[in-house]
mmCIF file of the protein (N, C-alpha, C, O) and its ligand, coordinates in Angstrom:
data_MODEL
# 
_entry.id   MODEL 
# 
loop_
_entity.id 
_entity.type 
_entity.pdbx_number_of_molecules 
1 polymer     1 
2 non-polymer 1 
# 
_entity_poly.entity_id                      1 
_entity_poly.type                           'polypeptide(L)' 
_entity_poly.nstd_linkage                   no 
_entity_poly.nstd_monomer                   no 
_entity_poly.pdbx_seq_one_letter_code       MPYVCIHCGKKIKQMGNFVRCEYCGSRVMVKSRPNLSREASTD 
_entity_poly.pdbx_seq_one_letter_code_can   MPYVCIHCGKKIKQMGNFVRCEYCGSRVMVKSRPNLSREASTD 
_entity_poly.pdbx_strand_id                 A 
# 
loop_
_entity_poly_seq.entity_id 
_entity_poly_seq.num 
_entity_poly_seq.mon_id 
_entity_poly_seq.hetero 
1 1  MET n 
1 2  PRO n 
1 3  TYR n 
1 4  VAL n 
1 5  CYS n 
1 6  ILE n 
1 7  HIS n 
1 8  CYS n 
1 9  GLY n 
1 10 LYS n 
1 11 LYS n 
1 12 ILE n 
1 13 LYS n 
1 14 GLN n 
1 15 MET n 
1 16 GLY n 
1 17 ASN n 
1 18 PHE n 
1 19 VAL n 
1 20 ARG n 
1 21 CYS n 
1 22 GLU n 
1 23 TYR n 
1 24 CYS n 
1 25 GLY n 
1 26 SER n 
1 27 ARG n 
1 28 VAL n 
1 29 MET n 
1 30 VAL n 
1 31 LYS n 
1 32 SER n 
1 33 ARG n 
1 34 PRO n 
1 35 ASN n 
1 36 LEU n 
1 37 SER n 
1 38 ARG n 
1 39 GLU n 
1 40 ALA n 
1 41 SER n 
1 42 THR n 
1 43 ASP n 
# 
loop_
_struct_asym.id 
_struct_asym.entity_id 
A 1 
B 2 
# 
loop_
_chem_comp.id 
_chem_comp.type 
_chem_comp.mon_nstd_flag 
ALA 'L-peptide linking' y 
ARG 'L-peptide linking' y 
ASN 'L-peptide linking' y 
ASP 'L-peptide linking' y 
CYS 'L-peptide linking' y 
GLN 'L-peptide linking' y 
GLU 'L-peptide linking' y 
GLY 'peptide linking'   y 
HIS 'L-peptide linking' y 
ILE 'L-peptide linking' y 
LEU 'L-peptide linking' y 
LYS 'L-peptide linking' y 
MET 'L-peptide linking' y 
PHE 'L-peptide linking' y 
PRO 'L-peptide linking' y 
SER 'L-peptide linking' y 
THR 'L-peptide linking' y 
TYR 'L-peptide linking' y 
VAL 'L-peptide linking' y 
ZN  non-polymer         . 
# 
_pdbx_entity_nonpoly.entity_id   2 
_pdbx_entity_nonpoly.name        ? 
_pdbx_entity_nonpoly.comp_id     ZN 
# 
_pdbx_nonpoly_scheme.asym_id         B 
_pdbx_nonpoly_scheme.entity_id       2 
_pdbx_nonpoly_scheme.mon_id          ZN 
_pdbx_nonpoly_scheme.ndb_seq_num     1 
_pdbx_nonpoly_scheme.pdb_seq_num     101 
_pdbx_nonpoly_scheme.auth_seq_num    101 
_pdbx_nonpoly_scheme.pdb_mon_id      ZN 
_pdbx_nonpoly_scheme.auth_mon_id     ZN 
_pdbx_nonpoly_scheme.pdb_strand_id   A 
_pdbx_nonpoly_scheme.pdb_ins_code    . 
# 
loop_
_atom_site.group_PDB 
_atom_site.id 
_atom_site.type_symbol 
_atom_site.label_atom_id 
_atom_site.label_alt_id 
_atom_site.label_comp_id 
_atom_site.label_asym_id 
_atom_site.label_entity_id 
_atom_site.label_seq_id 
_atom_site.pdbx_PDB_ins_code 
_atom_site.Cartn_x 
_atom_site.Cartn_y 
_atom_site.Cartn_z 
_atom_site.occupancy 
_atom_site.B_iso_or_equiv 
_atom_site.pdbx_formal_charge 
_atom_site.auth_seq_id 
_atom_site.auth_comp_id 
_atom_site.auth_asym_id 
_atom_site.auth_atom_id 
_atom_site.pdbx_PDB_model_num 
ATOM   1   N  N  . MET A 1 1  ? 105.918 116.497 89.679  1.00 0.00 ? 1   MET A N  1 
ATOM   2   C  CA . MET A 1 1  ? 105.218 115.200 89.677  1.00 0.00 ? 1   MET A CA 1 
ATOM   3   C  C  . MET A 1 1  ? 104.299 115.109 88.462  1.00 0.00 ? 1   MET A C  1 
ATOM   4   O  O  . MET A 1 1  ? 103.422 115.952 88.278  1.00 0.00 ? 1   MET A O  1 
ATOM   5   N  N  . PRO A 1 2  ? 104.499 114.109 87.653  1.00 0.00 ? 2   PRO A N  1 
ATOM   6   C  CA . PRO A 1 2  ? 103.715 113.967 86.429  1.00 0.00 ? 2   PRO A CA 1 
ATOM   7   C  C  . PRO A 1 2  ? 102.267 113.578 86.721  1.00 0.00 ? 2   PRO A C  1 
ATOM   8   O  O  . PRO A 1 2  ? 101.950 113.010 87.766  1.00 0.00 ? 2   PRO A O  1 
ATOM   9   N  N  . TYR A 1 3  ? 101.417 113.898 85.778  1.00 0.00 ? 3   TYR A N  1 
ATOM   10  C  CA . TYR A 1 3  ? 100.012 113.539 85.905  1.00 0.00 ? 3   TYR A CA 1 
ATOM   11  C  C  . TYR A 1 3  ? 99.688  112.426 84.920  1.00 0.00 ? 3   TYR A C  1 
ATOM   12  O  O  . TYR A 1 3  ? 100.333 112.291 83.880  1.00 0.00 ? 3   TYR A O  1 
ATOM   13  N  N  . VAL A 1 4  ? 98.687  111.639 85.260  1.00 0.00 ? 4   VAL A N  1 
ATOM   14  C  CA . VAL A 1 4  ? 98.272  110.556 84.380  1.00 0.00 ? 4   VAL A CA 1 
ATOM   15  C  C  . VAL A 1 4  ? 96.800  110.716 84.033  1.00 0.00 ? 4   VAL A C  1 
ATOM   16  O  O  . VAL A 1 4  ? 95.955  110.861 84.916  1.00 0.00 ? 4   VAL A O  1 
ATOM   17  N  N  . CYS A 1 5  ? 96.507  110.689 82.756  1.00 0.00 ? 5   CYS A N  1 
ATOM   18  C  CA . CYS A 1 5  ? 95.121  110.789 82.309  1.00 0.00 ? 5   CYS A CA 1 
ATOM   19  C  C  . CYS A 1 5  ? 94.371  109.523 82.684  1.00 0.00 ? 5   CYS A C  1 
ATOM   20  O  O  . CYS A 1 5  ? 94.813  108.415 82.379  1.00 0.00 ? 5   CYS A O  1 
ATOM   21  N  N  . ILE A 1 6  ? 93.240  109.693 83.344  1.00 0.00 ? 6   ILE A N  1 
ATOM   22  C  CA . ILE A 1 6  ? 92.489  108.523 83.785  1.00 0.00 ? 6   ILE A CA 1 
ATOM   23  C  C  . ILE A 1 6  ? 91.673  107.935 82.646  1.00 0.00 ? 6   ILE A C  1 
ATOM   24  O  O  . ILE A 1 6  ? 91.102  106.852 82.774  1.00 0.00 ? 6   ILE A O  1 
ATOM   25  N  N  . HIS A 1 7  ? 91.620  108.653 81.533  1.00 0.00 ? 7   HIS A N  1 
ATOM   26  C  CA . HIS A 1 7  ? 90.824  108.208 80.401  1.00 0.00 ? 7   HIS A CA 1 
ATOM   27  C  C  . HIS A 1 7  ? 91.620  107.266 79.506  1.00 0.00 ? 7   HIS A C  1 
ATOM   28  O  O  . HIS A 1 7  ? 91.118  106.222 79.088  1.00 0.00 ? 7   HIS A O  1 
ATOM   29  N  N  . CYS A 1 8  ? 92.870  107.643 79.212  1.00 0.00 ? 8   CYS A N  1 
ATOM   30  C  CA . CYS A 1 8  ? 93.686  106.832 78.312  1.00 0.00 ? 8   CYS A CA 1 
ATOM   31  C  C  . CYS A 1 8  ? 94.960  106.334 78.988  1.00 0.00 ? 8   CYS A C  1 
ATOM   32  O  O  . CYS A 1 8  ? 95.662  105.480 78.447  1.00 0.00 ? 8   CYS A O  1 
ATOM   33  N  N  . GLY A 1 9  ? 95.257  106.870 80.170  1.00 0.00 ? 9   GLY A N  1 
ATOM   34  C  CA . GLY A 1 9  ? 96.411  106.396 80.912  1.00 0.00 ? 9   GLY A CA 1 
ATOM   35  C  C  . GLY A 1 9  ? 97.731  106.989 80.482  1.00 0.00 ? 9   GLY A C  1 
ATOM   36  O  O  . GLY A 1 9  ? 98.791  106.537 80.915  1.00 0.00 ? 9   GLY A O  1 
ATOM   37  N  N  . LYS A 1 10 ? 97.675  108.007 79.624  1.00 0.00 ? 10  LYS A N  1 
ATOM   38  C  CA . LYS A 1 10 ? 98.895  108.651 79.165  1.00 0.00 ? 10  LYS A CA 1 
ATOM   39  C  C  . LYS A 1 10 ? 99.430  109.601 80.235  1.00 0.00 ? 10  LYS A C  1 
ATOM   40  O  O  . LYS A 1 10 ? 98.660  110.193 80.992  1.00 0.00 ? 10  LYS A O  1 
ATOM   41  N  N  . LYS A 1 11 ? 100.739 109.740 80.290  1.00 0.00 ? 11  LYS A N  1 
ATOM   42  C  CA . LYS A 1 11 ? 101.352 110.635 81.257  1.00 0.00 ? 11  LYS A CA 1 
ATOM   43  C  C  . LYS A 1 11 ? 101.362 112.058 80.711  1.00 0.00 ? 11  LYS A C  1 
ATOM   44  O  O  . LYS A 1 11 ? 101.729 112.277 79.557  1.00 0.00 ? 11  LYS A O  1 
ATOM   45  N  N  . ILE A 1 12 ? 100.964 113.017 81.526  1.00 0.00 ? 12  ILE A N  1 
ATOM   46  C  CA . ILE A 1 12 ? 100.924 114.414 81.144  1.00 0.00 ? 12  ILE A CA 1 
ATOM   47  C  C  . ILE A 1 12 ? 101.976 115.179 81.918  1.00 0.00 ? 12  ILE A C  1 
ATOM   48  O  O  . ILE A 1 12 ? 101.964 115.183 83.149  1.00 0.00 ? 12  ILE A O  1 
ATOM   49  N  N  . LYS A 1 13 ? 102.870 115.816 81.219  1.00 0.00 ? 13  LYS A N  1 
ATOM   50  C  CA . LYS A 1 13 ? 103.959 116.542 81.875  1.00 0.00 ? 13  LYS A CA 1 
ATOM   51  C  C  . LYS A 1 13 ? 103.545 117.954 82.254  1.00 0.00 ? 13  LYS A C  1 
ATOM   52  O  O  . LYS A 1 13 ? 104.066 118.520 83.214  1.00 0.00 ? 13  LYS A O  1 
ATOM   53  N  N  . GLN A 1 14 ? 102.602 118.527 81.498  1.00 0.00 ? 14  GLN A N  1 
ATOM   54  C  CA . GLN A 1 14 ? 102.175 119.891 81.768  1.00 0.00 ? 14  GLN A CA 1 
ATOM   55  C  C  . GLN A 1 14 ? 101.384 119.956 83.074  1.00 0.00 ? 14  GLN A C  1 
ATOM   56  O  O  . GLN A 1 14 ? 100.562 119.086 83.360  1.00 0.00 ? 14  GLN A O  1 
ATOM   57  N  N  . MET A 1 15 ? 101.644 120.991 83.851  1.00 0.00 ? 15  MET A N  1 
ATOM   58  C  CA . MET A 1 15 ? 100.981 121.122 85.139  1.00 0.00 ? 15  MET A CA 1 
ATOM   59  C  C  . MET A 1 15 ? 100.412 122.519 85.308  1.00 0.00 ? 15  MET A C  1 
ATOM   60  O  O  . MET A 1 15 ? 100.754 123.218 86.262  1.00 0.00 ? 15  MET A O  1 
ATOM   61  N  N  . GLY A 1 16 ? 99.556  122.927 84.400  1.00 0.00 ? 16  GLY A N  1 
ATOM   62  C  CA . GLY A 1 16 ? 98.926  124.243 84.487  1.00 0.00 ? 16  GLY A CA 1 
ATOM   63  C  C  . GLY A 1 16 ? 97.660  124.150 85.306  1.00 0.00 ? 16  GLY A C  1 
ATOM   64  O  O  . GLY A 1 16 ? 97.371  123.119 85.913  1.00 0.00 ? 16  GLY A O  1 
ATOM   65  N  N  . ASN A 1 17 ? 96.907  125.235 85.317  1.00 0.00 ? 17  ASN A N  1 
ATOM   66  C  CA . ASN A 1 17 ? 95.651  125.242 86.057  1.00 0.00 ? 17  ASN A CA 1 
ATOM   67  C  C  . ASN A 1 17 ? 94.637  124.309 85.398  1.00 0.00 ? 17  ASN A C  1 
ATOM   68  O  O  . ASN A 1 17 ? 93.884  123.610 86.076  1.00 0.00 ? 17  ASN A O  1 
ATOM   69  N  N  . PHE A 1 18 ? 94.631  124.312 84.080  1.00 0.00 ? 18  PHE A N  1 
ATOM   70  C  CA . PHE A 1 18 ? 93.711  123.457 83.361  1.00 0.00 ? 18  PHE A CA 1 
ATOM   71  C  C  . PHE A 1 18 ? 94.486  122.663 82.310  1.00 0.00 ? 18  PHE A C  1 
ATOM   72  O  O  . PHE A 1 18 ? 94.650  123.099 81.170  1.00 0.00 ? 18  PHE A O  1 
ATOM   73  N  N  . VAL A 1 19 ? 94.944  121.522 82.712  1.00 0.00 ? 19  VAL A N  1 
ATOM   74  C  CA . VAL A 1 19 ? 95.740  120.698 81.812  1.00 0.00 ? 19  VAL A CA 1 
ATOM   75  C  C  . VAL A 1 19 ? 94.822  119.756 81.041  1.00 0.00 ? 19  VAL A C  1 
ATOM   76  O  O  . VAL A 1 19 ? 93.953  119.097 81.612  1.00 0.00 ? 19  VAL A O  1 
ATOM   77  N  N  . ARG A 1 20 ? 95.037  119.710 79.739  1.00 0.00 ? 20  ARG A N  1 
ATOM   78  C  CA . ARG A 1 20 ? 94.219  118.835 78.911  1.00 0.00 ? 20  ARG A CA 1 
ATOM   79  C  C  . ARG A 1 20 ? 95.092  117.757 78.294  1.00 0.00 ? 20  ARG A C  1 
ATOM   80  O  O  . ARG A 1 20 ? 96.199  118.026 77.828  1.00 0.00 ? 20  ARG A O  1 
ATOM   81  N  N  . CYS A 1 21 ? 94.584  116.546 78.298  1.00 0.00 ? 21  CYS A N  1 
ATOM   82  C  CA . CYS A 1 21 ? 95.314  115.442 77.701  1.00 0.00 ? 21  CYS A CA 1 
ATOM   83  C  C  . CYS A 1 21 ? 95.434  115.655 76.202  1.00 0.00 ? 21  CYS A C  1 
ATOM   84  O  O  . CYS A 1 21 ? 94.431  115.857 75.518  1.00 0.00 ? 21  CYS A O  1 
ATOM   85  N  N  . GLU A 1 22 ? 96.651  115.612 75.693  1.00 0.00 ? 22  GLU A N  1 
ATOM   86  C  CA . GLU A 1 22 ? 96.886  115.860 74.275  1.00 0.00 ? 22  GLU A CA 1 
ATOM   87  C  C  . GLU A 1 22 ? 96.552  114.644 73.425  1.00 0.00 ? 22  GLU A C  1 
ATOM   88  O  O  . GLU A 1 22 ? 96.577  114.715 72.197  1.00 0.00 ? 22  GLU A O  1 
ATOM   89  N  N  . TYR A 1 23 ? 96.240  113.535 74.073  1.00 0.00 ? 23  TYR A N  1 
ATOM   90  C  CA . TYR A 1 23 ? 95.957  112.301 73.344  1.00 0.00 ? 23  TYR A CA 1 
ATOM   91  C  C  . TYR A 1 23 ? 94.457  112.098 73.138  1.00 0.00 ? 23  TYR A C  1 
ATOM   92  O  O  . TYR A 1 23 ? 94.015  111.778 72.034  1.00 0.00 ? 23  TYR A O  1 
ATOM   93  N  N  . CYS A 1 24 ? 93.676  112.284 74.206  1.00 0.00 ? 24  CYS A N  1 
ATOM   94  C  CA . CYS A 1 24 ? 92.240  112.037 74.103  1.00 0.00 ? 24  CYS A CA 1 
ATOM   95  C  C  . CYS A 1 24 ? 91.427  113.297 74.377  1.00 0.00 ? 24  CYS A C  1 
ATOM   96  O  O  . CYS A 1 24 ? 90.215  113.311 74.158  1.00 0.00 ? 24  CYS A O  1 
ATOM   97  N  N  . GLY A 1 25 ? 92.088  114.371 74.861  1.00 0.00 ? 25  GLY A N  1 
ATOM   98  C  CA . GLY A 1 25 ? 91.395  115.622 75.103  1.00 0.00 ? 25  GLY A CA 1 
ATOM   99  C  C  . GLY A 1 25 ? 90.716  115.687 76.454  1.00 0.00 ? 25  GLY A C  1 
ATOM   100 O  O  . GLY A 1 25 ? 90.048  116.674 76.762  1.00 0.00 ? 25  GLY A O  1 
ATOM   101 N  N  . SER A 1 26 ? 90.874  114.652 77.268  1.00 0.00 ? 26  SER A N  1 
ATOM   102 C  CA . SER A 1 26 ? 90.245  114.645 78.577  1.00 0.00 ? 26  SER A CA 1 
ATOM   103 C  C  . SER A 1 26 ? 90.960  115.594 79.526  1.00 0.00 ? 26  SER A C  1 
ATOM   104 O  O  . SER A 1 26 ? 92.181  115.740 79.467  1.00 0.00 ? 26  SER A O  1 
ATOM   105 N  N  . ARG A 1 27 ? 90.201  116.233 80.393  1.00 0.00 ? 27  ARG A N  1 
ATOM   106 C  CA . ARG A 1 27 ? 90.809  117.138 81.363  1.00 0.00 ? 27  ARG A CA 1 
ATOM   107 C  C  . ARG A 1 27 ? 90.837  116.518 82.757  1.00 0.00 ? 27  ARG A C  1 
ATOM   108 O  O  . ARG A 1 27 ? 91.202  117.167 83.737  1.00 0.00 ? 27  ARG A O  1 
ATOM   109 N  N  . VAL A 1 28 ? 90.449  115.259 82.822  1.00 0.00 ? 28  VAL A N  1 
ATOM   110 C  CA . VAL A 1 28 ? 90.426  114.566 84.110  1.00 0.00 ? 28  VAL A CA 1 
ATOM   111 C  C  . VAL A 1 28 ? 91.660  113.698 84.236  1.00 0.00 ? 28  VAL A C  1 
ATOM   112 O  O  . VAL A 1 28 ? 91.850  112.748 83.477  1.00 0.00 ? 28  VAL A O  1 
ATOM   113 N  N  . MET A 1 29 ? 92.493  114.035 85.203  1.00 0.00 ? 29  MET A N  1 
ATOM   114 C  CA . MET A 1 29 ? 93.716  113.259 85.392  1.00 0.00 ? 29  MET A CA 1 
ATOM   115 C  C  . MET A 1 29 ? 94.134  113.280 86.846  1.00 0.00 ? 29  MET A C  1 
ATOM   116 O  O  . MET A 1 29 ? 93.726  114.148 87.618  1.00 0.00 ? 29  MET A O  1 
ATOM   117 N  N  . VAL A 1 30 ? 94.940  112.323 87.198  1.00 0.00 ? 30  VAL A N  1 
ATOM   118 C  CA . VAL A 1 30 ? 95.355  112.205 88.590  1.00 0.00 ? 30  VAL A CA 1 
ATOM   119 C  C  . VAL A 1 30 ? 96.873  112.265 88.683  1.00 0.00 ? 30  VAL A C  1 
ATOM   120 O  O  . VAL A 1 30 ? 97.575  112.075 87.690  1.00 0.00 ? 30  VAL A O  1 
ATOM   121 N  N  . LYS A 1 31 ? 97.363  112.526 89.864  1.00 0.00 ? 31  LYS A N  1 
ATOM   122 C  CA . LYS A 1 31 ? 98.798  112.546 90.073  1.00 0.00 ? 31  LYS A CA 1 
ATOM   123 C  C  . LYS A 1 31 ? 99.348  111.132 90.052  1.00 0.00 ? 31  LYS A C  1 
ATOM   124 O  O  . LYS A 1 31 ? 98.740  110.205 90.588  1.00 0.00 ? 31  LYS A O  1 
ATOM   125 N  N  . SER A 1 32 ? 100.503 110.980 89.427  1.00 0.00 ? 32  SER A N  1 
ATOM   126 C  CA . SER A 1 32 ? 101.117 109.668 89.325  1.00 0.00 ? 32  SER A CA 1 
ATOM   127 C  C  . SER A 1 32 ? 101.687 109.240 90.674  1.00 0.00 ? 32  SER A C  1 
ATOM   128 O  O  . SER A 1 32 ? 102.582 109.885 91.220  1.00 0.00 ? 32  SER A O  1 
ATOM   129 N  N  . ARG A 1 33 ? 101.152 108.139 91.198  1.00 0.00 ? 33  ARG A N  1 
ATOM   130 C  CA . ARG A 1 33 ? 101.638 107.621 92.479  1.00 0.00 ? 33  ARG A CA 1 
ATOM   131 C  C  . ARG A 1 33 ? 102.012 106.150 92.332  1.00 0.00 ? 33  ARG A C  1 
ATOM   132 O  O  . ARG A 1 33 ? 101.166 105.273 92.506  1.00 0.00 ? 33  ARG A O  1 
ATOM   133 N  N  . PRO A 1 34 ? 103.260 105.882 92.016  1.00 0.00 ? 34  PRO A N  1 
ATOM   134 C  CA . PRO A 1 34 ? 103.728 104.516 91.760  1.00 0.00 ? 34  PRO A CA 1 
ATOM   135 C  C  . PRO A 1 34 ? 103.550 103.598 92.956  1.00 0.00 ? 34  PRO A C  1 
ATOM   136 O  O  . PRO A 1 34 ? 103.335 102.399 92.781  1.00 0.00 ? 34  PRO A O  1 
ATOM   137 N  N  . ASN A 1 35 ? 103.634 104.129 94.159  1.00 0.00 ? 35  ASN A N  1 
ATOM   138 C  CA . ASN A 1 35 ? 103.603 103.283 95.353  1.00 0.00 ? 35  ASN A CA 1 
ATOM   139 C  C  . ASN A 1 35 ? 102.203 103.111 95.923  1.00 0.00 ? 35  ASN A C  1 
ATOM   140 O  O  . ASN A 1 35 ? 102.009 102.376 96.891  1.00 0.00 ? 35  ASN A O  1 
ATOM   141 N  N  . LEU A 1 36 ? 101.243 103.778 95.333  1.00 0.00 ? 36  LEU A N  1 
ATOM   142 C  CA . LEU A 1 36 ? 99.904  103.761 95.893  1.00 0.00 ? 36  LEU A CA 1 
ATOM   143 C  C  . LEU A 1 36 ? 99.266  102.378 95.795  1.00 0.00 ? 36  LEU A C  1 
ATOM   144 O  O  . LEU A 1 36 ? 98.558  101.951 96.707  1.00 0.00 ? 36  LEU A O  1 
ATOM   145 N  N  . SER A 1 37 ? 99.515  101.686 94.696  1.00 0.00 ? 37  SER A N  1 
ATOM   146 C  CA . SER A 1 37 ? 98.886  100.395 94.466  1.00 0.00 ? 37  SER A CA 1 
ATOM   147 C  C  . SER A 1 37 ? 99.413  99.330  95.428  1.00 0.00 ? 37  SER A C  1 
ATOM   148 O  O  . SER A 1 37 ? 98.716  98.364  95.739  1.00 0.00 ? 37  SER A O  1 
ATOM   149 N  N  . ARG A 1 38 ? 100.628 99.513  95.885  1.00 0.00 ? 38  ARG A N  1 
ATOM   150 C  CA . ARG A 1 38 ? 101.238 98.523  96.766  1.00 0.00 ? 38  ARG A CA 1 
ATOM   151 C  C  . ARG A 1 38 ? 101.114 98.920  98.240  1.00 0.00 ? 38  ARG A C  1 
ATOM   152 O  O  . ARG A 1 38 ? 101.597 98.222  99.132  1.00 0.00 ? 38  ARG A O  1 
ATOM   153 N  N  . GLU A 1 39 ? 100.463 100.045 98.468  1.00 0.00 ? 39  GLU A N  1 
ATOM   154 C  CA . GLU A 1 39 ? 100.390 100.538 99.826  1.00 0.00 ? 39  GLU A CA 1 
ATOM   155 C  C  . GLU A 1 39 ? 99.488  99.672  100.691 1.00 0.00 ? 39  GLU A C  1 
ATOM   156 O  O  . GLU A 1 39 ? 99.652  99.610  101.910 1.00 0.00 ? 39  GLU A O  1 
ATOM   157 N  N  . ALA A 1 40 ? 98.539  99.009  100.057 1.00 0.00 ? 40  ALA A N  1 
ATOM   158 C  CA . ALA A 1 40 ? 97.590  98.195  100.808 1.00 0.00 ? 40  ALA A CA 1 
ATOM   159 C  C  . ALA A 1 40 ? 98.178  96.833  101.188 1.00 0.00 ? 40  ALA A C  1 
ATOM   160 O  O  . ALA A 1 40 ? 97.774  96.221  102.176 1.00 0.00 ? 40  ALA A O  1 
ATOM   161 N  N  . SER A 1 41 ? 99.117  96.383  100.402 1.00 0.00 ? 41  SER A N  1 
ATOM   162 C  CA . SER A 1 41 ? 99.683  95.063  100.667 1.00 0.00 ? 41  SER A CA 1 
ATOM   163 C  C  . SER A 1 41 ? 100.556 95.074  101.919 1.00 0.00 ? 41  SER A C  1 
ATOM   164 O  O  . SER A 1 41 ? 101.273 96.039  102.181 1.00 0.00 ? 41  SER A O  1 
ATOM   165 N  N  . THR A 1 42 ? 100.488 94.020  102.666 1.00 0.00 ? 42  THR A N  1 
ATOM   166 C  CA . THR A 1 42 ? 101.278 93.940  103.899 1.00 0.00 ? 42  THR A CA 1 
ATOM   167 C  C  . THR A 1 42 ? 102.339 92.853  103.762 1.00 0.00 ? 42  THR A C  1 
ATOM   168 O  O  . THR A 1 42 ? 102.089 91.669  103.987 1.00 0.00 ? 42  THR A O  1 
ATOM   169 N  N  . ASP A 1 43 ? 103.519 93.299  103.390 1.00 0.00 ? 43  ASP A N  1 
ATOM   170 C  CA . ASP A 1 43 ? 104.597 92.321  103.255 1.00 0.00 ? 43  ASP A CA 1 
ATOM   171 C  C  . ASP A 1 43 ? 105.384 92.212  104.552 1.00 0.00 ? 43  ASP A C  1 
ATOM   172 O  O  . ASP A 1 43 ? 106.335 91.436  104.634 1.00 0.00 ? 43  ASP A O  1 
HETATM 173 ZN ZN . ZN  B 2 .  ? 93.946  111.009 77.817  1.00 0.00 2 101 ZN  A ZN 1 
# 
């Protein structure tokens, strides 16, 4: 599961213990969850 940098929004493929964003250098990132944003909607 890819990670997404919360600072610049770039996708990070590396999944080590301490993954650093190669674009902005941020180490804060979250797991990519495509369905999370639509989970609240009730269709
Ligand atoms: Zn970044």
